[in-house]
Each structure stands twice: as C-alpha cells, then as structure tokens.
N, C-alpha and C positions, 0 to 999 in steps of 0.2 A: 865528172869529181861532185858537182853536184847533186844530179839523179840517186846519185846511191847516197848521198847526205842524206838526200828526200829520206826515202828509205827506212834510214834506219830510223830515225827521226819516229817514221809512221810508226814503227817497227816500240819504242820507248813511248808511244803515247799512249796506246791498248798499256800497255801495264798496268798494274795498281800498286798506289805506293809503296807497297808494302812486298813484293817484285822486285815494282824499282830500288826500294833499296836495298836491294839478294844481291841482283845485277851488275848496281855501283862493288859492292865488296868482292866478288869472285872477281872482276873486273883489276880491282888493291891485287891481287895476285898475279896481274900480268904486270909489274913491272909501270904503270899511270900513277906519277905524284901524288900519293894519297891526299896532302892538302888540297889540291885544288878538286879533284875527284869530289872530295867531299862537300864543298863547299858548289858542289857541277850542278846546275837545273838539268834537265831530257836532252834543252839541243847542246850545254853547254860537252856535255858527255859523249855525243858523237863526232862534236869539233878534234877532244880529246884523244877521241880514237884510233879517229880519221888520218892523227895528228900523227899518232903512236904508229899504225900501223900502213895506210896507207893503200888505199881504196879494196883492193880486190882485200887483202889483210886482214881491212877492220871488217869485212862483211864475214869472214871464219870465226875473226873472235869471240863478232855478235851472233855466229847462229853456235859457237861455243859452250856460252851462257845462257844462251836460251832455255838450250835443252840441258845443265844443271838446275834452272828453277822450272824445268816441269812444266815450258812452255812453248810445246811440240807442234800447237796450228802455226805460233810464228814461225817458227822453223821451219818448217814446212812451206810456207811462203815466202820467205828467204829465197831456200832454194830455189824455186819456181823465177826467179830472173838471171836470168845471163846476163853474165859478167861483160863490160866492152873492155880490155883489158889494156891495151893503144889505146884511147883517145877517152878509157876514164866514163865510158858515158852504161848506163844500164836500161836494161831493157824490161821492165814490170811485164809479165802474162799470168794473168786473169788475175792481178793478185788484187786490185781493191771486190775482184768475187767472192775473190775468198775470205777476204778478212770481212765481208759483208755477211759472210756464211759466217766465220769462227765467234761473230760478233754473234748472231744469233745463236748462236749455240750455247755462247755463254750465255748469254740474256737469256734463256730458257735450263738452262741447268739451277742458275739461282735463280728462276720463280719456283721448279719445283720440289726447291729445299727450300724456297721460303714457304712450299705450303707444306713438303713432309714434320715440316718445327710447328704449321698452326695447328695438324693432325692430335701432334705431341700436346701439345699445348689444351690445345681442346678434349682431349683424350682425359688430358690429368684435370681441368676444371669438373668435367661430368666426375670423374673419382674421387673427387674432394667432393662435390658435390654432393654424388651419392653418401657416401661415409657420416656428410656432413644428416642430409636428411635420415639414415641408420637409427645417427646419434640423437636427433631430436625426435624422433617418433618411441624410441631409447627410452630417452626422458618424461617422454609425452604417457607413456605404459606407466612409468616406474610414482605419476607424478598421480597419477589417474588412478594407478592399483593403491595410493594410498589415501585418494581423498575414497575408494572405493571403501576401503577399511574404515572410514572412519565415519560413515556413511552405516554403515552396520554394523558398526560400534557404539552408533548413538543413536540407534532404531534399539540393541539389544538392552543398553541403559535405561530408553525410553520403555521401551516392555516393561523392563524390568520393574523403574519406578513406579506407571501401572497397575503392574501385578498387586507393586508392593501396600499401593492405597490399594485397590480392589480387594485385595483377602485381609485391612485390618477392617474394612467396612462388613467382610463377613463373619469376619471373628465376634464384631462388636453386634451381627443380627443375630448370630448362634448362639450370644452372650444372653440378648434376647429375652431369647426362642424357650430356649431354657425358662429361663425363670420363666413366664410366662406357663411355660410346660408344670413347675414343677408349686405356680399356682390354681390352675387349673384343674393336676390331683386333687388339691388339696379342698378344694372347691367340690367340686364333684366329690371326695366323699362323705367328706361336712351332710352334703347334699343331699347325701343315700341313707344316713344315717339321722338325717330330720323324721323321715315315716318314724321306724324304730322306739324312736326317743319319744316322737309324742306320746305315740300305747302306754308304753310302760312308764313315762314319767310325766303326771296328768300339774305339775309344775312346772313341765319343759317350756322356760323361755325364749317366745319366738321372736325377741328381737333381732335389732343388730351385732344384740353382741355375740352371737354366736359364730358370728361372720370371721373368718380368720383373716389376719392382717399383711392386708398386700398395698403394690405397689398403683402411687397413681398414673398409669399409663395414658392418659391420657398427653400428655406433652413430650409423651418418648414416641423419639421416629428417627430412620435413617436417614438419614441426609447423603444423597451421591456424593460423591466425592468429586473436584470438579478438578481432571487433566487436562485444564487444556496449559495452568502453568511451568508439567512436566514439559507438555510439549514446545511451551516454550521457551522453556529452557534450556530444552535438546537444541532447539533448530539455532542458541545466538550460538551455543559451542560448536555446532558443526559448523558456521560462518564463522569461527571464530578458527576454525582449525583452514578453512579451504581459503582467506585470507591469506595463513602461514605459508602454509604451503604454496600459493601463490609469490606470493613475496620469493622464497626459496626458489620454485623454477623461475623468476625472471634474473633474478639473479646469477643460478646457475645461465643461464644464456647467455646475462652478456655478461661474462667468467670466458664462457666457450670462446669468444666471439677477437676477444683482448688476446688472446690463445693465439690465435691461427697467425694473432705475431709473433709468436715462441720465435729467440735468434739463440743458434747455441755456443754459447759465452763460455770462456775460461778463462780461467787463471793472468796472469800478466808475472810471470818471476822478478821478472826486470823491477819492478811496483814494491815486487813482498819485502815488510819488515822483520832485519833477519831474525823477529822472535819466534816466525812465522812456517812452517811448519807448509808446505805444496803436495797436496801426489800428485803421483806417476804423472795422473795426465788431466794433471790440472783442472779437480775441479771441486778437490774436498781443499777445505788451507784451518787449518788452530793454530793456538800459540802454545809454541813450547818452552819448557825452561830454560834453554841455555840461547846464547846469542851467536850465530852462524860468522863466520868471515865473509862475506861475497864481497862484488865484487863494488867498488864508487859509481854511484847509477844518480844519475840528475833525478833519473822519476821514482828512484824508493826513497818510503820513510822512515825516516831515523828514528820519528819521537814515539807517534799511535801506531801500533799493531792496525795495520792497514795495509790493500790491498786490492789491488785495480783488474780491469775483467784487463783482457789484448783485445777485445776488440772494443770499437771506439763507433760515435753516429751523429751521422750532421745532418740530417731528415727523414724523413719518416714517422712511422711508429716504430714500436721494438719492446716486449715482452722474453721474462726472465724468472723464473721462479728459482725460491734458494730456503731447501732441507732447514731448519731448527731446531731440531729437536735435541730436548734433553743437553737447554742452553741454558744460565740464570744471563749473559750477557751476550750483545750485540749490534752489531748494526749495518744494516743494508739499503740502496737507493742505489743512486749514481750522481756523478762529480762534474764537473769542467776540470778539459787537463791542464788547463792553467792555473789548481788548488793548491799552494802551500802542502810541501809535503815533508819541515822537517817544522821546526821551534814548535809555540804554543798555536797550533789551529782552532778557528770558531767553524764548527760542524757546520753553517747557516746559509740559508739560499742567497745572502747579499755576499758567502764569501764563494760560490758556487759548490756547497753541497743540497741536495733533496735528499733526506735522508731519513728514517722509521729510530729507533732504536732499544736492547731492551732492557735496564734498570733492578739486579737488586733479585731477578727472580720473576719479579711479577709490577715493573713501573715499567709503562711501554710509551714513549717519550717523542716528540718529532723537536727535532731544535730546543725551545726552550716550551716548549706546550706538554703539557699530559697527556694521551687519550685514552679513552677509555673502550675496553675489548672484552666481550661476550665471553668467548673464547681465549687461551692460551692456543694462538697460530701453531702447528706446526708446522707447515711450509709454510712462503711466502710469497706471493707473484707482485711484481714489481709492474707498469706498464707503463713509456710514455709515449706519449704524442709532439714530436719534437714544433710543429707548425701551429700546437695548438697550445703548448706553450702546457702542458698537462704536465703527471706525476703523478697516478697512483698507487693504493699496496692495499694489497689483498691477503683473506684471510680462503687459501687455496682449497682445502674440505668444506666453511661455510661458504662462500666467495662470498664475505664479507667484505667491505673494503675497510679498512683497517683506518688510514688514514688518504688524504691526496693533495698534492697543491695544485693553483690552477694558477695561469696569467706572469709565469715564469718568461723572465728578458733568460733565450735561450743564445746564447752564439757560441759559432763553434763548436770542436768536437765533444760530447758525451760520450762519461764508461763507469761501466756496470761499478758497485763502490762497495767493498766487503770488509768486514770483520771483527773476527771471531772472540776478539776481547784477549782478557786475561786472564791463563789458568785459574786465579780466584784460590789458589790451593786444591785445585783437583776437582772441583764443585763446577769449573767452567771449564772442562777439557775436551765436549763434545765436540768435534769439528764443523762450521757452516757446508755445504753441500748444495754445486750446480745443482739440480737433477733439471731430466731431461723430462721433454712439454709435450704430454702424449696426443696431443690435440688430434692428430686425424687417427688416431688409433679409439680413441673414447668410445666406445658404443656403450 
C-alpha cells in the first residue's frame, strides 16, 4: 500500500495548482467527504482516496480523473505500473523515465509557447513603432510644408516690398527726367532763336534775362533706397513663424505620447444621477428634464448631475478624451473612489476631485481658479500619471495644455468623472461624449 500511495503522490505532484483544484472537484463527485477534501493538500488527497477505495480501486479512480483533466501523459505512466493485489505492492515499470520524458516535453512546450508570445509581442511593438514612425514623418512633412510655405510667402512679400521701393525710385527718377527734358527743350528752343533774334533786333538784350526760369538741379539727386530694413523685417517675421510652428510641433508630439496610454472608458449607470440619460453604449451622457426612478445605490450621485466611469485605476498612466462641443456647462476629470455622492459637494483636490469645468459658456475654472483658454476646446484630453501624482488637461485639436495638477496625493482607486451640467432651458442639452482615441491610426 505504501508503494501505491507513493506513486499516486508523485502523480499529484506533477499537477499544477489549477489542475489539482480540478482533480479534487472531480473526486467530490465520487462521494469523498467534501469538507475534508476542500482542505486537503496533495498528501491528504492521496490518503483520502486510498482509504475510500482501497489499493487498486484508488488507482482506477486516479486514472479516471486524470483522463477528465486531460493529463493523458500521467495516465499512461500510471498504467505502466503493475499492481500486486495480494500484498498491495506496486512495481513501477520505467516510471521515472516516463516522468522525466513528460517533464521535458511539458517544459519544451512551455518554452515554445513563451517564444510564440514573445514573437507576437515583438511584432506588435514593431507595428506600433512603424505606425509611430509614419506619423512622425507625416508630422514633419506637414510642418516642413508649412515652414516652406512661410518661406515662400516671406520671400514673395520681401520681393514685393523691394519692388515697391524700386518702382517708387523709378517714378521719382522719371519725374525728374521729364522735368529736365522739358527744360532742355525750352533751353534748346531759345538757344536756336538767339541768332535769328540778334539779326532782326538790334536792341536784343543778351543778358541772362532771356534764359527761362529753371530748377536748381545741383541739390537734386536720386538716393538708392535701403532694402536691408525690408529684409530684416521679413527675416524677423519668418523667425516668428518658425518659432510658432516649432512650438505647435512639440505640443503635438507631447500629446501623441500621452495618447499612447489611452484606455477604453465607459460610463457607470450605477453612479449616474437620476436626471442623467446615458446612451446604450455608455459613451454619451446628457441631462434630462425628468427624474428617473432608479434602484437605490450608495454609489449613485443623488444631488449633483454627475456620473463616474466604470473603469478604475490605482497605478500607472491612463488617458481618455471627452467631446464637449455645443455645451455651455460641463465638468471633466478624475476623482477618488471615496468622494461624497450626496448632499453638498466641494469639487476640490482636498475632497478628492481633480477636475476642470466650463460655466456660462465662456468661463473655465479649476475649482476656484480661473483658467485662461485661447480657444474654446471641442475635445478635452485627460492624462493621469498615478505614480508621479499629476493630472493634465489638453485641448486635443491645438494640443495646448488647459490646466494641470501636480504633487497630488493619490491613494486608492481613481475614477474618470463626468458632469454634463443642467439643461439650462435647452441651452446645455448637448451630450458629453467619450471619444475614441485613434492614436495608433493617426498618420
């Protein structure tokens, strides 16, 4: 009996924890006491089975259960063991060799699986790298195209300015030349008449009084215009445009890196205020006119028109985007799991709220602080770095940072937070929409 028990124990030692759990489950179906079996380790399981079925019966049960959990390698190994039913002595036939063979085969299969997974991981990384490279090439081509257009536009403006000065100089020169030619014509005419007049008029006055009135040309000159100022102005403008485009490129690149951490966020109906209407796909929410009758739930917001995301995060980095187009009031951000859901709520970091909001259509705030926004954002990106204790809000279209919180003390789980605000007579009826972040496909 001892030899049989040893062989059965060796067999159980070859099972994984999950396989051993399934093994005991099937044993329960054979009337082995459930309470004792649930607490049994591998050694206890062997003892219970041998006590229940006595020798060869225990071996038969083991073979049947091993087949059910698809460990045919162990079945074959046990079947090569001959049982002496008279003295309950077992004679292992090449068991050690078969066990080592099975162990080696299982190990190699595991190594193959690990390498196949690594291949998929490397291929995925290479694919993402390729898409990232394509996107950066497209970004650089777009920026360089803009810069080239700026250069061409600047050159055209510079040429126009230089030509304008040149034309002005030519017009001035033509005017002077016309005046000089008129005076020459008049002087030539009078000079030709001197001989004729002197022969017919003995009293002809040869004094300077005969000379017509002319301009004093000694002080008149054409000064070449200075073109350096025009070139300098053009270069300064070009430098400003370069600097602006450079800042835009850097901002876009930073936002693209944040979008790599995008998570699929959906709204949690169990937390939604009864006035809120959620779409079937749990991606949109707006405030209705009628309070709905909903099941009591301690997670539900009862006073404020708020709703949380279903997903929570307690480590790492995550990012999501919310479309806010057409709204006059909204709140977006992240909150602690422990925030108040009823009564008076203070949306401050100290209360577990890290949010920004829009009020009255044009006033942006982060709790009590007013925010300066260049353009009204159509889509807001929210990025959280849990370990770094920071949250930033971004205008997705311009890539500008709207606001950021730093040195935050995060403990426990954080949830995405949304409030579409009250309807305000229909002026704020547009929904908040959790938008897909197509980072991998942006090229």
